[in-house]
C-alpha distance (Angstrom), angle and dihedral (degrees) to the residues before:
residue distance angle dihedral
M1 . . .
A2 3.81 . .
S3 3.79 117.9 .
K4 3.79 120.2 -111.4
V5 3.81 89.0 -137.4
K6 3.80 112.0 99.9
R7 3.83 102.1 157.1
V8 3.79 127.1 28.9
G9 3.81 130.7 -173.4
I10 3.79 123.9 -142.5
L11 3.81 131.8 -168.3
T12 3.81 142.0 168.8
A13 3.82 118.6 -135.3
G14 3.78 140.2 -179.7
G15 3.80 122.0 19.4
D16 3.78 119.6 -9.4
A17 3.79 118.8 -104.8
P18 3.81 137.1 178.0
G19 3.79 111.8 -87.0
L20 3.81 101.2 36.4
N21 3.79 92.9 113.6
A22 3.81 90.5 44.9
V23 3.83 88.7 57.5
I24 3.80 91.8 46.7
R25 3.80 88.3 52.4
G26 3.82 94.7 44.7
F27 3.79 93.3 48.1
G28 3.78 96.4 38.5
K29 3.80 97.3 49.1
T30 3.80 92.3 45.4
A31 3.79 94.4 46.0
S32 3.79 96.8 44.2
L33 3.82 103.8 31.7
H34 3.81 101.1 31.6
Y35 3.81 101.4 32.7
G36 3.83 102.8 22.2
I37 3.80 93.7 -125.0
E38 3.81 119.2 149.8
V39 3.82 114.3 -123.2
I40 3.80 123.5 -147.6
G41 3.81 118.0 -170.0
F42 3.79 119.2 -150.1
R43 3.78 115.1 -147.3
D44 3.81 123.1 -126.5
G45 3.77 98.9 4.5
I46 3.80 120.7 -97.0
R47 3.80 89.6 -3.1
G48 3.79 92.2 63.7
L49 3.81 90.8 43.2
V50 3.81 90.9 55.5
E51 3.83 94.9 40.7
N52 3.82 92.3 43.9
R53 3.82 94.6 -123.2
Y54 3.78 111.1 154.4
L55 3.79 147.6 138.3
E56 3.76 131.8 -141.8
M57 3.81 109.4 -115.4
N58 3.80 127.2 -148.5
R59 3.79 143.2 158.7
G60 3.81 91.5 -64.6
T61 3.81 92.0 52.2
F62 3.79 91.8 56.3
A63 3.81 95.6 46.0
G64 3.79 119.4 105.9
I65 3.82 97.6 2.7
L66 3.83 101.0 102.9
T67 3.79 93.3 95.6
V68 3.81 98.7 32.3
G69 3.80 116.7 112.6
G70 3.81 124.2 -134.2
T71 3.79 119.8 20.0
I72 3.80 128.8 -64.2
L73 3.83 88.1 -148.8
G74 3.81 96.6 54.9
T75 3.78 124.0 -131.3
S76 3.82 145.0 -130.9
R77 3.80 139.0 -175.9
D78 3.82 97.8 -124.5
K79 3.82 120.0 141.4
V80 3.79 117.0 -134.4
N81 3.81 94.6 -143.9
K82 3.82 94.7 40.1
Y83 3.77 101.1 37.2
V84 3.80 108.9 162.9
V85 3.80 114.2 -125.3
D86 3.82 118.0 172.9
G87 3.79 89.3 -16.2
E88 3.81 94.8 -52.1
P89 3.84 126.3 104.2
Q90 3.77 114.2 -122.6
N91 3.80 136.1 -177.6
M92 3.83 105.3 -113.3
V93 3.82 97.5 176.0
P94 3.85 91.9 107.0
Q95 3.84 89.1 51.0
V96 3.78 90.8 51.1
Q97 3.81 90.6 49.7
E98 3.78 90.2 51.2
N99 3.81 92.4 48.7
L100 3.81 93.2 49.7
E101 3.80 92.3 47.4
R102 3.80 92.2 49.1
L103 3.82 90.2 51.8
E104 3.82 90.8 44.3
I105 3.80 90.3 -125.0
D106 3.78 111.5 165.9
A107 3.82 100.0 -168.8
L108 3.80 141.6 11.9
V109 3.82 129.3 -140.6
M110 3.81 116.1 -159.4
M111 3.81 125.6 -168.9
G112 3.77 116.7 -159.4
G113 3.77 150.1 92.0
G114 3.78 133.6 -85.3
G115 3.81 94.9 -48.3
T116 3.79 91.2 51.5
A117 3.81 90.6 50.5
K118 3.81 88.3 55.5
N119 3.84 90.3 49.2
A120 3.79 89.7 48.3
K121 3.80 91.6 51.9
Q122 3.82 90.7 50.2
L123 3.79 89.0 55.6
A124 3.80 93.7 42.7
D125 3.81 90.2 51.8
A126 3.81 87.4 55.3
G127 3.80 90.6 56.5
I128 3.80 99.8 -98.7
N129 3.82 117.4 140.5
V130 3.81 102.7 -117.1
I131 3.80 137.1 172.4
S132 3.81 122.9 -175.0
L133 3.81 128.4 -155.1
P134 3.85 122.9 -154.4
K135 3.77 112.1 -113.2
T136 3.79 123.5 165.2
I137 3.79 138.5 112.3
D138 3.82 87.3 -142.3
N139 3.83 93.5 67.4
D140 3.81 88.8 -144.9
I141 3.82 100.3 130.7
V142 3.79 111.7 118.3
G143 3.79 121.7 -131.4
T144 3.82 96.7 34.2
D145 3.79 129.1 86.3
T146 3.78 90.6 -136.3
S147 3.80 142.7 -15.9
F148 3.78 129.1 -127.5
G149 3.80 112.8 -100.8
F150 3.79 93.0 38.8
A151 3.82 98.1 90.2
T152 3.81 93.1 49.3
A153 3.79 93.5 46.8
M154 3.80 90.9 49.1
E155 3.82 90.8 52.0
V156 3.81 91.3 50.5
A157 3.81 92.2 47.1
A158 3.81 93.4 46.2
E159 3.80 90.7 50.6
A160 3.81 89.9 50.9
I161 3.80 90.1 52.9
D162 3.82 89.1 48.7
R163 3.79 90.6 54.5
L164 3.79 94.1 44.9
H165 3.81 90.1 57.2
S166 3.81 88.4 68.5
T167 3.77 96.6 56.6
A168 3.81 93.5 38.6
H169 3.81 89.9 53.9
S170 3.80 94.7 43.3
H171 3.81 95.3 50.9
H172 3.82 98.5 32.3
R173 3.79 91.2 -121.8
I174 3.75 142.0 142.6
I175 3.80 108.0 -115.3
L176 3.80 117.2 -163.1
V177 3.81 114.6 -164.9
E178 3.81 115.7 -166.3
L179 3.79 114.6 -149.4
M180 3.78 131.1 -173.9
G181 3.80 120.1 -90.7
H182 3.79 112.5 113.4
R183 3.82 97.2 178.0
A184 3.80 107.4 9.0
G185 3.80 129.5 41.1
W186 3.83 102.1 -146.5
L187 3.80 95.8 113.8
N188 3.79 95.8 44.7
L189 3.80 93.1 44.2
G190 3.79 95.1 47.8
A191 3.79 95.2 43.5
G192 3.80 91.4 43.1
I193 3.80 92.3 54.5
A194 3.82 92.9 43.0
G195 3.83 91.8 46.8
G196 3.81 95.2 45.1
A197 3.81 96.5 -118.1
D198 3.80 112.3 -176.9
V199 3.82 93.4 -141.9
I200 3.81 127.3 23.0
L201 3.81 120.1 -165.6
I202 3.81 119.4 -167.2
P203 3.84 133.9 174.7
E204 3.79 92.9 -111.8
I205 3.84 93.2 62.4
P206 3.83 114.6 50.3
Y207 3.80 107.0 -145.9
S208 3.78 135.3 -145.0
V209 3.79 121.3 -140.0
D210 3.79 88.5 -136.7
S211 3.79 91.3 59.0
V212 3.81 92.8 49.1
T213 3.79 90.2 46.3
E214 3.81 90.4 52.0
N215 3.81 90.5 52.7
I216 3.80 91.0 52.8
K217 3.82 94.5 44.4
S218 3.81 89.5 50.4
R219 3.79 88.9 54.6
I220 3.82 90.7 48.9
A221 3.83 89.5 51.1
R222 3.83 88.7 54.3
G223 3.81 91.2 52.1
S224 3.81 100.9 -95.7
T225 3.80 112.2 135.7
F226 3.79 97.6 -170.9
S227 3.84 141.6 43.1
V228 3.78 135.0 -162.5
I229 3.79 117.6 -149.8
A230 3.82 123.1 -166.8
V231 3.83 109.9 -152.3
A232 3.81 123.5 -171.0
E233 3.81 111.8 -140.1
G234 3.79 88.0 -121.8
A235 3.81 96.2 49.5
R236 3.83 114.5 115.6
D237 3.78 136.8 178.0
I238 3.80 119.5 -109.7
Q239 3.81 95.6 -93.2
D240 3.81 95.4 45.6
T241 3.80 89.7 48.1
A242 3.80 90.6 53.1
D243 3.80 90.9 48.2
M244 3.82 91.7 50.1
D245 3.81 92.8 46.5
A246 3.81 90.5 50.7
A247 3.82 91.7 49.5
L248 3.80 92.0 49.4
S249 3.79 90.3 47.6
L250 3.82 90.1 54.0
V251 3.82 90.8 53.3
K252 3.81 92.1 49.9
S253 3.81 93.8 47.6
A254 3.82 97.0 45.2
N255 3.82 107.8 113.3
T256 3.81 103.4 179.7
P257 3.82 131.5 56.2
E258 3.81 90.2 -114.8
L259 3.82 93.4 51.6
R260 3.80 92.0 44.6
G261 3.81 91.3 51.8
A262 3.81 92.6 48.9
A263 3.84 91.9 45.5
R264 3.79 92.5 50.4
T265 3.80 91.1 48.5
H266 3.82 89.3 51.5
L267 3.81 90.6 48.4
A268 3.81 90.8 51.0
N269 3.81 90.2 50.3
V270 3.81 91.3 50.6
R271 3.80 90.6 50.1
D272 3.80 91.5 48.7
S273 3.79 91.2 50.5
Q274 3.82 90.0 53.1
R275 3.79 97.0 42.0
E276 3.84 95.8 104.8
H277 3.79 96.1 37.4
T278 3.83 93.1 138.0
F279 3.82 91.1 57.6
K280 3.79 89.4 47.9
L281 3.80 90.6 52.4
A282 3.81 90.4 48.6
R283 3.83 91.1 55.0
E284 3.81 91.7 47.4
L285 3.80 92.6 49.8
E286 3.76 93.2 47.2
A287 3.81 89.1 53.9
S288 3.81 94.7 46.0
T289 3.82 99.5 42.7
G290 3.81 104.9 29.6
L291 3.82 90.7 -128.8
E292 3.80 121.4 123.1
S293 3.79 111.2 -108.4
R294 3.80 128.1 -151.5
V295 3.80 131.5 -176.0
T296 3.82 128.0 -143.5
I297 3.82 118.5 -173.4
L298 3.78 109.4 -160.6
G299 3.81 94.5 -165.7
Y300 3.80 122.3 162.6
V301 3.80 93.2 -4.2
Q302 3.82 85.6 83.8
R303 3.79 95.0 65.0
G304 3.79 100.9 36.0
G305 3.77 134.7 87.2
I306 3.76 137.3 29.4
P307 3.83 116.8 -10.8
C308 3.80 115.5 -119.4
A309 3.80 120.9 -114.8
E310 3.81 92.2 -98.9
D311 3.79 91.8 55.7
R312 3.79 92.9 44.8
L313 3.80 89.9 53.3
L314 3.81 93.2 45.9
A315 3.80 92.9 45.9
T316 3.78 92.2 49.7
R317 3.83 92.1 48.1
L318 3.79 92.2 49.5
G319 3.80 92.8 44.7
T320 3.79 94.0 52.1
A321 3.83 90.6 44.5
A322 3.81 89.7 53.4
A323 3.80 90.0 52.9
D324 3.82 89.6 51.0
L325 3.81 90.7 52.3
V326 3.80 91.7 48.4
W327 3.82 89.7 52.6
Q328 3.81 90.4 48.0
G329 3.82 91.4 49.3
H330 3.83 92.8 -120.2
F331 3.82 107.7 149.5
G332 3.79 141.8 159.2
V333 3.81 91.4 58.5
L334 3.78 145.2 111.5
V335 3.81 114.5 -127.0
A336 3.80 99.9 -127.6
A337 3.78 128.4 -164.2
R338 3.82 110.1 -124.3
G339 3.79 115.6 178.0
Q340 3.78 106.8 -55.4
G341 3.81 91.3 -25.4
T342 3.78 139.0 59.3
E343 3.78 135.2 -115.4
P344 3.84 133.4 -168.2
V345 3.82 111.4 -121.0
P346 3.85 119.8 -167.0
L347 3.81 111.1 -107.2
E348 3.81 91.5 -128.6
E349 3.82 87.5 66.1
V350 3.80 91.2 53.8
A351 3.82 110.9 32.6
G352 3.80 115.8 97.5
K353 3.80 94.3 6.9
V354 3.81 132.0 111.7
K355 3.80 128.5 -148.7
Y356 3.81 102.9 -137.9
V357 3.80 125.2 -171.0
P358 3.83 105.6 -95.8
I359 3.80 111.6 -126.5
D360 3.82 89.2 -128.3
H361 3.81 94.1 48.6
D362 3.81 117.6 136.6
W363 3.82 91.6 -119.3
I364 3.80 91.3 59.2
A365 3.79 91.2 46.9
T366 3.81 89.4 49.0
A367 3.81 92.3 51.5
R368 3.79 91.8 51.0
K369 3.82 93.3 48.1
V370 3.80 92.8 55.9
G371 3.81 90.8 49.3
T372 3.79 99.4 -102.6
G373 3.81 113.1 153.5
L374 3.79 117.9 -129.3
G375 3.79 97.3 -171.0
D376 3.80 96.9 -110.5
């Protein structure tokens, strides 16, 4: 039976990540060449969707982009239900509906992380046919084994840790490398294990400086004159974690506009005070161990450049699976990676949730068994 879908829109939202163009290619070629569906690309994520900025995509658009980093469509972090106009957040879902109807677009495919899944659910709740694809180097999207961009970022981060070993060893220093991972520690944990970091600090395990110091002093006692520490940007010591939890609790419990404003200001102040936590840890370790400490922040290097083969394969699999679901008329889902296959997961099971590293996860057990300190 022929699908009712004749034209489909596609966009990339949130932060860029390796593999976005590979998904665009996988979806676009399958939709247009295999199913005969027209593909319309919206520029700059939700912003282009609201402002009705788009391009018609064809065989030529999808050629040569498999290995290209970033996204040929552009991206933004706008929220469809809190789209800022003249400094004020507005609900632009009706505008999006109008734009899609005017363009005779029957379905929308959105690539992004947790925020994009929430945007997709907002549109699905309004009756728009939506499919979401899991993109993030943090690997923190629930319902999917992994997300495209993660494997490449982990390779880049592990290589950085490899290189930092050389200078740490040569100068008898402690090198702290800060990796991305604001809420979940998958990237830091995986790269830390793969790169042989001596200590790995992740958001899920609040650390104590004393514990990290003990790890380093134990290494010194065994004749090692250097240490490499992988620090997730969201990792915090026990006291800072307690302060952040208390600030977040205040925001959640505030029941008047005045209290909410004061609580959010306090939360912002706590975040500002913890912004350079890796440098603070470096100073504390230098004082407690007597070894010089240096900090390297890898930053956006982790999510730039050519996607690795694993991400290209994953992105192509997910893109083609999304085209299959569009043809079948199966919407309101995230296309999840499951083993070597894919599976549609309802958006309500994904939106607003975070896939944290379980404390009993095999990767944590593996790190402990090879003697890696986790700060606890």
